[in-house]
N, C-alpha and C positions, 0 to 999 in steps of 0.2 A: 434721611428726613433732612438732612442739611442739603444735600443737593435739590431737594424738591423746593425748600425754602429760598434758596438762591434761584431757583427756577422762577420762583413767584416773583421775588423782586424785580428781576429781569424782565419779565413780561411788561411789568408795568400797568397791569389792570386792576391791582388794588388799590384801595383810596386810603385804608386806614389800617391800624393795627389789628382792630375786629374782623376786617375783610380777611387779612391773612390768617387769623385764627381760624376764621370760618372755613376758610377753603383749604386749609390743612389738617383740621379737626382737633386742634388743641387749644389750650387756655389762653387767654391775653398775656398773661403771667409768663406762660411758656414763649410765646412769640418775642416779648421783651427780652428775657433770657437768652433764648438762641441768636436775636439781633446783636445784643451786646457781646455775647462769646465772639460773634464771627466777625464784628467790628474789631475785636482786640487781636483778632488772630490776623487781621488783615484782608479778610476776604469782602468784607463790606466798609463803605465808611458813609456816615451819617452827614447829612446837610440841613441847615434851615433849622436847629433846634434850640439855639442859644442868642438870640438876638437881645444884648443888654440895652442896647441903645434903642429908641424910638425910630422908626425909620418913615420918610416922607412917602405919601403915596398921592394917589389921585386925589384932590379936594373933595370931589362927590362920593368917595369911597368910605363906606363904614368903617372899615379895619384901619383906616388912617384916624379915626376919631375915638378908638377907643381900645382897652387893652386886648388882646385875642390870645387864645390859648396856643402855645407853642405847636408847631406841628412837627412832626417827626418823619423825615424821608431818608431812605437809604439808596445807595447805588453800588454796584458790585465793582469792586478795582478789578485790576488786570489778574490778579490772583484768583478772585471769584469768579471771573469770567471764563477761566480755564478750567475749572471744575466743571462749570455747565456744559460748555464745548465739548470736553471730553467725552468719549463715547463707552458705554459700560459694558 
């Protein structure tokens, strides 16, 4: 399951935690728990989740004019990539 989770993240064709849950056939809570554990163990790194300061954007972009829900994205670390590329 963990390898499949890492492969799903690496493929990059999922757009949300809900997509990951659907793809793997697990709950949203389980997706978040797995992501947290893999991040803590050094297989994933989270990016873009904690913007404390407002960021300047394009003047005509709606995102620069109102608060936006934080987006969570993960990418595989070298340790995570080694698990995915390892032959079973």
